[in-house]
Structure formats: structure tokens, C-alpha cells
C-alpha positions in Angstrom: 38.6 -41.2 29.4 38.1 -44.8 28.4 34.8 -46.3 27.2 33.8 -47.5 30.7 34.4 -44.1 32.2 32.4 -42.4 29.4 29.5 -44.7 29.9 29.5 -44.1 33.6 29.5 -40.3 33.1 26.7 -40.5 30.5 24.5 -42.3 33.0 25.1 -39.6 35.7 22.0 -37.3 36.2 24.1 -34.1 35.9 25.3 -35.3 32.4 21.8 -36.1 31.3 20.5 -32.7 32.5 23.3 -30.9 30.7 22.6 -32.8 27.5 18.9 -32.0 27.7 19.7 -28.3 28.2 22.0 -28.3 25.2 19.2 -29.8 23.0 16.6 -27.3 24.2 19.1 -24.5 23.5 19.7 -25.8 20.0 15.9 -26.0 19.4 15.3 -22.4 20.6 18.3 -21.2 18.5 16.9 -22.8 15.4 13.5 -21.2 16.1 15.1 -17.8 16.6 16.9 -18.1 13.3 13.6 -18.5 11.5 12.0 -15.1 10.6 8.8 -14.5 12.5 7.1 -13.5 9.2 7.5 -17.1 7.9 4.8 -18.3 10.2 1.8 -16.2 9.1 -0.2 -19.2 7.8 0.7 -21.3 10.9 -0.5 -18.5 13.2 -3.7 -18.1 11.3 -4.3 -21.9 11.4 -3.6 -21.9 15.2 -5.7 -18.9 16.1 -8.4 -19.2 13.5 -8.2 -15.5 12.6 -6.5 -13.2 10.1 -5.6 -9.6 10.8 -6.3 -7.2 7.9 -5.1 -3.6 8.2 -6.7 -0.7 6.4 -6.9 3.1 6.3 -10.4 4.1 7.3 -10.4 7.2 5.1 -8.9 6.2 1.8 -11.9 6.0 -0.6 -12.4 4.2 -2.9 -9.7 1.7 -1.8 -10.7 1.4 1.9 -13.0 3.2 4.3 -15.5 2.8 7.0 -19.0 2.6 5.6 -22.2 4.0 7.3 -22.4 0.7 9.3 -18.9 1.2 10.6 -17.6 -1.8 8.7 -14.5 -1.8 6.4 -15.5 -1.3 2.8 -13.9 -0.4 -0.6 -12.3 -1.9 -3.6 -9.2 -3.3 -2.0 -11.2 -4.4 1.1 -13.3 -6.5 -1.2 -10.2 -8.0 -2.7 -8.9 -8.8 0.8 -12.2 -10.5 1.7 -11.5 -12.8 -1.3 -8.0 -13.4 0.0 -9.4 -14.3 3.4 -11.7 -16.9 1.7 -8.7 -18.3 -0.2 -6.7 -18.6 3.1 -9.6 -20.4 4.7 -9.9 -22.8 1.8 -6.1 -23.4 1.5 -5.8 -24.2 5.3 -8.9 -26.3 5.3 -10.5 -24.3 8.1 -14.3 -24.6 8.8 -14.3 -21.0 10.2 -11.9 -18.0 9.8 -12.4 -14.8 11.9 -11.5 -11.7 10.0 -10.1 -8.9 12.3 -10.1 -5.5 10.6 -7.3 -3.3 12.1 -7.4 0.4 11.5 -4.0 1.9 10.7 -2.6 5.3 10.0 -0.4 6.5 7.1 2.6 6.5 9.5 2.0 3.1 11.0 0.7 1.1 8.1 4.0 -0.6 7.2 5.3 -0.8 10.8 2.2 -2.8 11.7 3.3 -5.4 9.1 6.8 -5.5 10.5 5.6 -5.9 14.1 3.1 -8.6 13.3 0.0 -6.6 14.4 -1.3 -6.8 10.8 -1.0 -9.8 8.5 -1.9 -8.0 5.3 -2.4 -4.3 4.5 -5.6 -3.9 2.6 -5.0 -0.3 1.5 -2.7 -0.4 -1.5 0.8 1.2 -1.3 2.8 2.3 -4.3 5.7 -0.2 -4.7 9.1 1.5 -4.2 12.6 0.2 -3.5 12.6 1.8 -0.1 9.3 0.3 0.8 10.5 -3.1 -0.3 13.1 -2.8 2.5 10.2 -2.7 5.0 7.6 -5.1 3.5 6.9 -7.5 0.6 4.1 -6.8 -1.9 1.4 -8.8 -3.6 0.6 -8.6 -7.3 -0.3 -5.1 -8.3 -4.0 -4.3 -7.6 -4.1 -0.8 -9.2 -2.2 1.2 -11.8 -2.0 4.7 -10.6 0.1 7.9 -10.8 0.3 11.5 -9.7 -2.1 14.1 -11.1 -2.7 17.8 -10.2 -5.9 19.0 -8.7 -6.8 22.7 -9.0 -9.7 24.9 -8.2 -12.1 25.4 -11.1 -11.4 29.2 -11.0 -7.6 28.8 -11.1 -5.6 31.1 -13.4 -5.3 29.9 -16.9 -1.5 30.4 -16.8 -1.2 27.9 -13.9 -3.4 25.3 -15.6 -1.3 25.7 -18.8 2.0 25.5 -16.9 1.0 22.2 -15.3 -0.5 20.8 -18.5 2.7 21.3 -20.5 4.8 18.3 -21.6 7.5 17.8 -19.0 11.1 18.6 -20.0 14.1 16.4 -19.0 16.3 19.5 -18.6 16.0 22.3 -16.0 14.8 24.8 -18.7 11.8 26.0 -16.6 14.0 28.5 -14.7 13.3 31.9 -16.3 10.5 30.5 -18.6 6.9 31.6 -18.4 6.0 28.3 -16.7 8.7 28.8 -14.0 7.5 32.3 -13.3 4.0 30.9 -12.6 5.2 27.9 -10.6 7.8 29.6 -8.4 5.0 31.3 -6.4 2.7 28.3 -6.4 1.8 26.5 -3.2 1.6 22.7 -3.7 0.0 20.4 -1.2 1.0 16.7 -1.0 0.2 14.0 1.6 3.1 13.7 4.0 5.1 10.5 3.6 3.5 9.6 0.2 5.3 8.9 -3.1 3.8 12.1 -4.4 5.7 14.1 -1.8 9.0 12.4 -2.8 8.4 12.9 -6.5 7.4 16.6 -6.2 10.4 17.5 -4.1 12.7 15.7 -6.5 11.0 17.3 -9.5 11.1 20.8 -8.1 14.9 20.4 -7.4 15.6 19.0 -10.8 13.8 21.8 -12.6 15.2 24.4 -10.2 11.7 25.7 -9.5 11.4 27.2 -6.0 7.8 26.4 -5.4 6.4 26.1 -1.9 5.5 22.5 -0.9 3.0 22.1 1.9 2.7 18.6 3.5 -0.8 17.7 4.6 -2.0 14.8 6.8 -4.3 13.3 4.2 -6.3 14.0 1.0 -9.3 15.4 2.8 -7.1 18.0 4.6 -5.3 18.8 1.3 -8.6 19.3 -0.6 -9.9 21.5 2.3 -6.8 23.7 2.0 -7.2 23.9 -1.7 -10.9 25.0 -1.4 -9.9 27.5 1.3 -7.3 29.1 -1.0 -4.4 28.1 1.4 -2.7 26.1 -1.4 -3.0 26.4 -5.2 -2.5 22.8 -6.3 -2.9 19.3 -4.7 -0.7 16.6 -6.1 -1.8 13.0 -5.6 -3.5 9.9 -6.8 -6.7 10.7 -8.8 -8.7 7.8 -7.4 -8.0 8.8 -3.8 -8.8 12.5 -4.5 -12.2 11.7 -6.0 -12.8 9.2 -3.2 -12.8 11.8 -0.5 -14.5 14.7 -2.3 -18.3 15.0 -2.4 -20.2 15.3 -5.6 -21.2 18.9 -5.1 -17.6 19.9 -4.3 -16.4 18.3 -7.6 -17.9 21.2 -9.5 -15.4 23.5 -7.9 -12.4 21.3 -8.5 -10.6 20.1 -11.6 -8.3 17.1 -11.9 -5.9 17.6 -14.9 -5.8 14.8 -17.5 -2.0 14.8 -17.5 -0.5 11.9 -15.5 2.9 12.9 -14.1 4.0 9.4 -13.0 3.1 5.8 -13.6 3.0 3.6 -10.5 1.9 0.2 -9.4 0.0 -0.1 -6.1 -0.1 -3.4 -4.2 -1.0 -5.0 -0.8 1.8 -5.1 1.7 2.7 -8.2 3.8 5.7 -9.4 5.8 9.0 -10.0 4.1 10.2 -13.5 3.8 6.8 -15.2 3.9 6.6 -16.8 0.5 3.9 -19.3 1.5 1.5 -16.5 2.6 2.3 -14.4 -0.4 1.6 -17.4 -2.7 -2.0 -17.6 -1.2 -2.5 -13.9 -1.6 -1.4 -13.8 -5.2 -3.4 -16.9 -6.0 -6.6 -15.2 -4.7 -5.8 -12.0 -6.6 -5.2 -13.9 -9.8 -8.5 -15.7 -9.4 -10.3 -12.4 -8.7 -8.8 -10.8 -11.9 -9.9 -13.7 -14.0 -13.4 -13.8 -12.6 -16.5 -12.8 -14.5 -17.5 -10.1 -12.0 -14.1 -8.3 -11.6 -14.9 -5.8 -14.3 -18.1 -4.8 -12.3 -16.1 -4.6 -9.1 -13.5 -2.3 -10.6 -16.1 -0.1 -12.4 -18.1 0.2 -9.2 -15.3 2.1 -7.5 -13.4 3.7 -10.4 -16.1 4.2 -13.1 -14.1 3.0 -16.1 -12.6 -0.2 -17.3 -10.9 0.6 -20.6 -8.5 -1.4 -22.7 -5.5 -0.2 -20.8 -7.0 -1.3 -17.5 -7.9 -4.7 -19.0 -4.4 -5.2 -20.3 -2.9 -4.2 -16.9 -4.8 -6.9 -15.0 -4.4 -9.5 -17.7 -0.6 -8.9 -17.4 -0.8 -9.3 -13.6 -2.9 -12.5 -13.6 -0.7 -15.5 -12.8 -1.5 -18.9 -14.5 -2.2 -21.9 -12.3 
């Protein structure tokens, strides 16, 4: 085809239509190649709303208060994050939509886009990083054992012992106590994963009973259906009433050290930057100590060092 024939073809309507179709296809293909998670701030700007997910029964981190509104330590942090988003985007108004989630759906909501940020902290693990990204840590936690106040001294002593790195419990006095012990853990939690792994490593054939949530686990403990509840101390104390605490004992020994953070979509560095900026400002604020103490009752040197280490400089 010479230049005259090419110019004539290019002027033909069918050629122009084909060319337009090709351009549109390229544009859509480029859009499809971009991860949906990369547009969180764009979507918030366009809709004027942010969707914050939370567990409604995870005191003191998140719960529904008497007025039916979301409340708690991490909910308060998320409110500050929403304010930071509003400021960063230059919005005059920002509607905050609180989306109740379940233990099973909390991370899938992030993946599906029904939730922009999960305001009930999750312990950071490698497997969870395959499903979601995480903010700066908002809490330093770990597993502890909860017993009835009238539990046998032998059981209390076995759980309070310094852990061994070798499977020496088999045949030991501690193993004889633990092999018939019924342990409750929240299904799908890091406590469940840790307990199963630990029992296998130490060759202790204890009975592990998955429960739906901490409230159900504590009820089974009080009813004598299980002997021990393993879980996060703050969550345990968050769902037990003051009178019931007299009949329960949370052992001082911390079996694991874990960092809990807020989950958000993977691949969205711009949104995560705003989230971490808001958290850093919160940790450095004059009233953060009061906020933490309100929900956890103590702000010791270790806690202060933890948040100082997780505060990013401007």
C-alpha cells in the first residue's frame, strides 16, 4: 500500500471506528491491570464516604455501645484516621460508614472492597499478609491462659512453668495433668494455630475445643465444659463482667508476643500512608496515654517504648 492508498484508508469510517475501538480496548486493559485496591482514596473522594469494618463484640478494641454505635480503643483510632483522610483529601464532609463484620469475613471484606479499613486489630502473620496489608501496630499482645479460680493447683502450676524447647513434657508431671485438660480457643485465631502447634511439638494429647468467640469460651469455662481458655488477655477481660472476674484467673505468664494492627487492602500504599500518618500523630499526642489507659488500665514503660518505636517521624 502506497502513501495515497494509506491516507484514503485512514479516512474511511470503518478504519476510524476500528481505531477508536482499539484505543478504548487499550484504556480498559490498562485499567484492568491496575489493582482495585489502589483506588481507595479515589473512591473515598468520589463518594464522600469511608467504610470502616469492625467486630461488634470485641471489647475493648471494638464493640457496639448502649446507643448502638461503634465504640472502643481501635474504633477511636479509626475515627482519627477518618479525620486524617478528610484533611488529606481536602473534603468539607466525610461520611463514616461502620460495617459490622464477623471473625470469618473480616479479611474477605477487605479483599472484596466492602470494607476500606478493618478497625478491629488482627495479629500480623505471614499467612494473613497474603490476604491483606497492615497498618502500624496498634497493640502489643500475646496468648495467656484463663482458668477458673477454683482450678486445681496442679493445672495452674503446669501452665505457669517455664516452657521447654524440647518435647520433655511427655511422661512428666505437667504432661500427666495437661493430657486430660480441655483447652478452648477462638476458631480461626492465632491462639488456635499456636496451641495446636505447641501441643504437637510437646507431644501432649490435650483436647482442643474451638469456640465461636471469647464470650462463648468463657461461658464454657464457667460451666465446666472446658478447663482452660487460651487467648488475648485484653479481649478476655473485655467480654467478662466485673462480678464474673472474681471466679476467673488470667495467668501472668504470656505464652506468645504478637503485634496487632489494622488491616487494609494490599497494594494501596497511598491509603496506608494516610492511615500510618494518623496513627503516628495519635501515638505522639498528649492524650494518647489517657486513651490507652481508659481501655487497658495500664501504660507502663514497656507500653510506652512499644508505641514510641512504632511512631513514624514526619
